[in-house]
N, C-alpha and C positions, 0 to 999 in steps of 0.2 A: 617577525611576523606573528600577529596574534593568532592563537589556535582557533579551530572550529570546535564547537561543542555539540555533541549528539546525545540527545536524551533518549530514554528507553532503549539503551544500548544492548539489552539482552534479547531484543526482537530480531527477526530475520532481516527486515529491511535495514535497521540501524547497523547491524553487523556488516552488511554489504556496503553501506555508506562509509563506514570506517575503513573497510578494505580498499575502497576506491580512493579515499583520501590518502591512505598510506602509500598506495601505488603511485599517486600523483606527487608525493613528497610534501603534502600539506599537513602540518602539525594538527592533531585533533585530540580531544578528550571525550571519552565515552562514559556516560553516567547511566547506570541502570536504575530500576525503581528503588532498590535499597539505598543507593547513594543519593538520589535526588527524587524527592516526592514533589511533583509539580503542583500538588494541591496545597502545599505548605509555602506561604509567601516568604517566610524567613529563610527556608532552604533555597528557594529559587534566587532570592536576593544574594545570599552568601556565595552561591556557586557562580552566578553570572558576574558579580562584582569581584570575586576572587580570581576567576580565569580570564575575565575581560575578553570574551570571544569576539572574533570578527563576524562570524556567522553561527547561528544556532539552527540546527535541524531538529525540529521537535517531532520525534517518533514516539514519544510517550503517549499512550492512548488506552482507553477502555475499549477493547475489541470484541468482547463477548456479547455478540448482538442480541441473543435471546435473553441472557442474564440482565441486560440493560432494561428490558421490559419490566422486570420485577424489582430492579434497584435503580430507578431513574436518577435519584439524587447522587448516588455514588458515581454513576456514569457521567453525569453532568459535571461533577467536581473535577474529574480528570479531563474530559474532552472539551468542556466549556470553560470553567473557571481556571483550570490549569493552563490552558492555552493563553488566556488573557493575562494571567500572572507572568508567564514567560514573556509575552509581548510587552508588558509594562516595564519589565527589567531590561529588555532589549532597547526600548525607547530611552531608558535612563542611562544606558551604557553606550549607546550608539551602534549596537549590533544589528545585523540583518537577521531576519527570522524567516525560515522556511517551515511552514506548518503543513504536515501531511494530513489530508482529509480523504473523503470517500465519495463514491458514486451514490451512496445512500441519501445524500442531500436532495436528490431528485425523486419525483414520484415513481419513476420507472414505467411510465405509460406512454412514452413517446414512440414515434414511428421512424425517427431518424436520429442520428447521433446528437447528443446534447452539446451545444457550444458552451464556452466558458461563461457567457453572460445569460444563459437560459434561466428562467425563473426556478427557484428552488421550492420544493414542496415535500419534505421528508415525511414518510409514512410510519417510521419506527422511532422509538426513543433514541436508539443509537444514532440515526440520521439527524434527529433534532439536536442532540448534544454536540455532534460534530459540526453542525451548522453554527451553533452558538460559538464554538471555537474559531471557526472561520471569521465570523463577525468581530469577535474580540481582537483578532490579529489585524484585520483590515482597518478597523476603526482606530486602533491604537497606533498602528504603524502604516499610515497611508503612503509613505515614501520608502519604506524598507520592509514591508510585509509581503510575503509570498505564500499563497495557498496552492498546494498541488494535490488535486483529487486523483485517487487511484481506485483500483478494485481488482478482484480475482487474483490476488497476489499469491505467488508461490516462491519458495527459495530452498536452499540446501538444508536449512535448519528450520525448526518450528513446524507447527501443523499447517497443512495445506491440502487442497484437493488432489494435487499430483502425488503427494506422499500417501494419501489415503488410497488412491488407485493402485499404486505400487504394492501396497500391503494387501489390498483386497484381491488383486489379480492372483496372488499366491494362495488365497484361502477360499475363494468363491468360484463356483462353476459359472454362474451368471450374475449380472448386476442390473438392477433397474435404476436408471439415471434420468432426471427430469430433462425434458426437451422443450419446455416452454419458458425458459429464462435465457436471455441473451446477454453476453458480456464480452470482455476482452481479457483473456488470461495474460498476466503480466509477470515477468521474471523480476525478482527484486534486484538482481544485478543490473538489469537494464534501467530500472527506475533510479537506482542509486547513482548511476552514471549521469543521468539527467539532473538529479538534485545537486550533484557536485558542480556540473556545468552551470546550472542556474545560480548557485551561490557565487561562483566566480564572475558570472555576468552581472550580478547585483553589485559586487565590489568594484568592478571596472566601469559600471554605468551603462552597459549594453543591454541589460535585461530589465525591462520595465516591471515595477511591482504589480501585484494583483494575482489573479487566478489563472492557473495552468492545469491542464489535464494530462496526468502522467500514466497513460495506459498504452499497451501495444496497439498497433494498427490492425485493422480487420475485426471480425466479430465471429462468435460461435455460440452454441448452446452447451450446457453441461454434458448432455448426451454426446454431441459431436466431439467435444473436448475429450471425454473419457475414451471414446473410440480411437482418437488420435494417440492418446497415451498408450493404450493397449497395442496398437500397431507398432509403435516405436519400441515397446518392450518385447516384440516378437510374439505377442499373443493374438488370438483371434478376436478382432473387433466385434464379431457377431455375438460374442458373449455379453455385450452391453445391449440392454433392451430399453427403448424409450418409455417414459412415463410422464405424468403431469405433477405439478407442484401440489395439488390438493391431496395427493396420495401421501405426502409427507408434511402434515401440518406442523408449523413451528410457532412459538410465541410471537416472534417478530416477523412481519410480512417481508418477503423478499421481492426486490424490484424485478418485474418481468423483463424490463429493458434497461440495461446498464451500459449502453454503448456511448462513449464520449468522443467528441471531436477534438482536434489538437491544433487549431489555427494559431493559438497564442504563441507557440514556440517560434514561429517564423519572425515575430516581432523581436525576439531575443537572439536571433541568429543561431538557434539550436535545432538540430534535426529531431524530428519526432522519433518515437521508439519504433523499431522494426516490426514486421508482421509477427503475430503471436506464434504462428507455426514455425517460423525460422528460429525464434528464441527457444521454443520448447524442444526442438530437435537438438540444439546445443546443450540446453540445460538438463534434460532428462537423465543422461548418464551420471551427471554430477549429483543430482538430487537422489537418484537411486543408490549411488555409492554411499552417500551420507545416511540414507534411510536404512540400508540393509547391510552395509559393509562389503557388499559383493563387488567384484571387479566390474568396471563400467561396460565391458564387452562380453560379460558372461551371459549365456542364454537364460531365458525365463524358464522356470521349472514347469510352467504350463504352456510353453510356447507351441504355436501351431505347427 
């Protein structure tokens, strides 16, 4: 059995993909940024032709949204050119490619969930570079290229909104959190499970290539999300106060509406991800333990 190859293996999503593959008994190779620079054509060629993977899950990405505004060429090299280089080598070696993308490819001004075929209109450099990567994959691998858009990710490792709330609950009496951006909090473990299922479906011919949306079902605002986290921590949700995006200006504009629909999974015979509330309830003790080292059932220091 040819192994799977997971790029960007130091990131929280890639780590969960590798855990899921190990649990399923699928041989896999993880390569972090130091081992594989996706902007280096020679490095990409050497690794893909050396490992001969059956499936490549490309988690390597420039994810610093605000920094991308100041360094567009560097962001494009990773998110756009890098994705195309990986796709070209997958085409040369016969590998399936799953490219992880983002809700930022949309304008964020819709009034209902974006379907997979909705027109793209990114408003940030980050979104533009990720869209370039999508196009590189789909143009190069029309029969073996998969793009999975996601957003609002959190996991046991790496920075995330959940980890920030766990930390701030311990150090702030009150928090102002924006209430005019809507999205779908998504646990990396749930997304990793779907990426593995999609790769398997690609190999056995049951999952059509193209674009999929990998987010939890349901939707919320950052404000409502923060209150849910506090409640699960045993803290008073009233300590979270609503505010607006314009109070926290950032170099890159944030989508006001990042809710994605999930109809494409049905064509692959794969269930959509569960509601975000259910995932958060299961995930939070694990994230908290990883973030603080505290037992998952220990009470909050500021619990109500």
